[in-house]
C-alpha positions, 0 to 999 in steps of 0.5 A: 698163959693158960695151961689148956690147949684149947682155951688159947686162940690160933695164934697163940697156939701157933706161937707156943715154944716147945716149953709151952707144948710140954706144958699144954700136952702134960695138961692134956694128958692130966685130963685124959688120966695119963701119964707122959712115959719115960723111956725105960732104963735098959739093963746092960746086955753084954752077951758073954764071950763063950769059946768055941770049937770048929766042928764038920756039920753034915747037911744035905745039899739042894736049894732047901738043904737042911743042916743035920745034927751031926758034925765031926772034928776034922773035913777028912771024918766028915767026907768017910761019913759021906762015903758010907752013904747013910740014909736020913730020915724025915717026920711027915703028918699022916692023919693025926700023926707022924709018919717017919718017911725016907728023904728022896735026895740023900746028897750030902756035903758038910760045912764048917761051924763055930760050936760051943762046948757043953762044959764051957756053957755050963761053966758060964752058966751064971752069965748066961742066964743073967744076959738072958734074963736081961734081954728079955726084961729089956725086951718087955719094957721096951714093950711096955713104953711102946703101949704107953706111948702109942696110948699118950700119943693117940691122947695128943694127937688132936692138939699136935694136928691143930698145932702144926695147922696153927703155926701154918696160920701164923706163918701165912699171917706174917706173909700177909702182913709184910706184904701188906707193908710192901703194898701200902708203900707201892700205894702212897701209904693209902692202906684201903688201896693196899687192901683191895690189891691184897685181897686179889692175892690172899683169901679175905678170912686170912686178911681180916685174921692178920689185919683186922677188919677193914674200916669202912668208908664214908658214905657206906651203910656201916659207916660211923656217923662221925665220917 
């Protein structure tokens, strides 16, 4: 069997096994100057378990409330701060610079959050950096693989589309032949009559692909002299 896909006949192309398709697509990629990319080997992404403390962080109330970078160790301390009615300041663009403005809605509340102490983060710094580096490397590897995979798939698009068409053709040819056998049985093995009924069910092109050209009847212009 040729490993060049387009050298094969339609029925051959529609009957290729998975292994044979691997061979013909590899040949097509070779001609296109491409490799069949393999999925990258991913680096371990085990996030280090860091100890956390519960703090009570202030946040602005309202639908679009923001969490503030201010927290307390107890709910009582957070409530005491809110009772002091602190003023929150925002920044807005004015021309080409920021202008600090007092927020209109000063309603505050607090929420419990889990926070990693800086000392714990520093103690596990090497593990954190390795985790971050592996995660970044994996994202880059996946991106590189996807680009190579997309390029290879694009080069094989016409082959995959044609093979699906040819597979359907093989299925249709088998159906024509099965139907033809049934019609012959009902027509007492009269193939010519069976083909006339077959032409009412399937297109002439498909019948010809399945059964070949019909032999001309005796007396036809194209009939051989031996009739």
